[in-house]
N, C-alpha and C positions, 0 to 999 in steps of 0.2 A: 935628719932630723930637720936640719935647718935648711934655711939659704937666703935670698937674699931677696925681695917681692921687686918688682919691674914696675916704672913709672907708669904704665895704661894699667895695674891690677893697684894698685893703694889711688885713691883719690885724697887731694887733700896734701898738709906740709906734713913733715916731721922730724920732730924737738931731740938734740940731744943734750947727751950731760953741757947743765948749764952756769959757766965759769962763779966763782964764787962774789955773792957777796951782786950776785944779776934778781931781780924780779925773775921769779920761775913760771907765772903767769900771764894773759893774755884775754884778753873780753869774755865773759860768760857767751859759752857754747848756748843759739839758737837752737828750739826745740827742732828744723827744721835737719839740725844735725844730726837729730837719733831716726828720722822717719825716712831709713836706706834697713836695705839689709843688713843685718847684726857682721854677715864678712864684711861690707865695705865699711861700717862705723867704727869695729876694731882695733885693726890698724891706727889709724887717725887720732882715735884715742887716745895712743901713748903720746910720753910725752903732756898730755894734759893734765890739771893740777884737779883734785875730789880736795874741799875743804869742809870742816867740820864744825860750825860755832856752837864753843856747851856754854854754860855758868863758868864753866873751869879755863874755860881758855880757847883757841881758834888754834887746829891739827889740820894741815898741807901736805898730800904727797901729792907728787910727779908720779903721774901714772905709767911703769915699764912693761909690764906687762899682763894682758888681754886675752879670751881668749871668747871666739861667741856661737851660741846659739839659737837654732832654726826655729824654737818652738816642735811643731805639730810633727811637720818633717825630718824632726831631727830623733832620730834612736835617745842618744844623749841627753837629753832636754828634760828637765821638771818638767814642763809644760807636749810631750810627749804624746799621752795619753787623755790631752783632755782639762779644759779646764778644771781647779783644786778650789778647796778657802785659799792656800797653803798659795795656789800660780795666779790668783783673781790679776791683779796687779801687772804679770807677764802682759796679760788679754790688756789689758786700759792701752793709754795713747804714749809716745814714746815720754822719751825725756825723765821717765820717774823709778826710784829706784823697785826693785826686787831685791831683799833683803831675807834669808833665809837664814831655820838651825837647823849645825847638820850634826852626826853619833855623839849629841845634847850634850856638844861647848865648846859650841863654834858659831861664829854667826859670819856669814856671806853676802856679798850686795853684786850686784848688776846693776847696768842700767838700760833701759828697755830701749828695744829700735820696734818701727815697720808702724802702721798705724794701727787703728784699736784692734782687734779680734786676729791678732796674729804671732801674740806670742816668741820674740823674736828678741834676745839678747842677749850682753856682752854681761862676760866677769871680770873683776875685775884682779888679777891676780896677783899683783904686785904694786908697790910702790918706794919708792924715797921723800924720807920724811924729808918737806923744804921748811917747811914754820911746824914752830911748838914739839920740838923735838924732847924736849924736861920734859912736858907735856904725856905727847906718846910713852918713849919711858916708862914714866911714871904709872900707864897705864899696862903696859906689857910684862913688867921684874917691881911691879909694889911689894914685895916683903917676898923677896930671892935675888941673889946677888945680879948684880947691876953690867956682870964686865962681858955682855955678849957686843957685838960688835955693833955699829950704826947703821949697817947694811940691812941688818934682821930686823929692823924694825915694824915693817910690813912690807916682810919678805914671805907672800903666801899669801892667798886670799884672808882665812883668821887670823892671819896677824897684822894682816891692812885694819882690818875691821876694829882690831883691838884699842891695835893704834890710834883709831880716827873716833874712838869711842862709838861706833855704828853699833843696835842690835836693831830688834825686829819692831818697834819705836819707831823707823826711820822709812818700815815696807810704804814704797809707795810715794814716797817725799821726791818735788816738785827738784831737780835740779838744773830746770833753766830758770827759776826764780828767785830775781835779785836777793827777791828777801827771804828767804829759807835758808835754815842754816845749815844743810847739805846742798853746795851748790857746783858742778865741775866750771872750768875756764880753759881756752885756749888757751897752744905753750905762750912763749915768750918767744923764740927763736925755733928757728928749720935745721936739722939736719937733713942731707940728700937718702932719697928712700931709702940707697943701698942699703943704711944701719940699721933696718929693719928687716928684721930676720922671721919664719915661719915653722912651725913644724905638726907633730901630734898634740892632739889638748889631754893635757896632766889625767893620768889615773881614773879613765874610763875608761868600760868594760864595752857599753856598744858606740859601735862608730868609732871606735877607739884608730880608725884609720884617713881620719879628717885632717886634714892640717891649720885647722881650725883658731890656733894660738902662735900669739904673736908677739915680740919683743923689742927696746931695742938693743939692740946687739954691743955685748962684750959689758952692759952694764951690768952690778955687781950685785944688782938688788934683786937681777930677777931666777926665780926659784928654780929648782932643780929640778929638770927632768921626770919622771919614775911611769912609766906604764902601770896598767890596772892588775892591782892584782888580785888573786877571788882572800878574801877573810878568813879565816879559823874560828876567830870567836869576838865575838860582840867584844869582851872584854881588852884583846889584842887588838882588836881596831881602834878602842875609843884612844888607849895607850900607847900605839905607835908612835913615836916620831914622822914615819913618810905619810900623815895622816894628817898633817899639816898645808898638804898639798896633794891631799888627796882627788875620787869621784866627791868632787866639792860639786856640781851639779851632773843632775844626770838623770 
């Protein structure tokens, strides 16, 4: 399911794990970074830092796993059947967040790509918390034992949003705006392109063979791969732990 990428296949530079104490983020990503097909933008987001500032404080996550979706040309995309109230942001300008609610309990965040009208986007699947770990843990484990490993704070698209405090109020947020509460910065340092692997997207029921999931090889925060499994009942689908990384974008 995996394999390294060639330098010709992936533009840009790719960051690896940051040494202790080093800054995780570089400059804010410009809008033209996102004005490309999602399958090109996706691997370039690995190692970038998504930061959300709230009245409670800031949490930042270094992105370790992503999935690309090609809008109306992609049977696995929310936008495959055209524009709706839910997917309107995906049809807008690049560099904006598309946040959706799934299974009646989780939020997931995508970053819109290509010019307006195309609905191309990248789902942020997992990351490593590099700032605000205590706040992220409070959001993730409030009222429950906090013995879970730090790698699980943002391991999976729903967990990532919970750790960062992302919900539908951020749908449409401009992540390229230096004054916005939700922003994406480039990596502080790079690793060889061979450190980026790709494989099938997680849990999608259509276009499952498309290898548009990208991740930093060997990073412990990358979520486990699970192929799509038909749900036998809505109740079981909501309660099953596997749904943390289930059909998040279809």
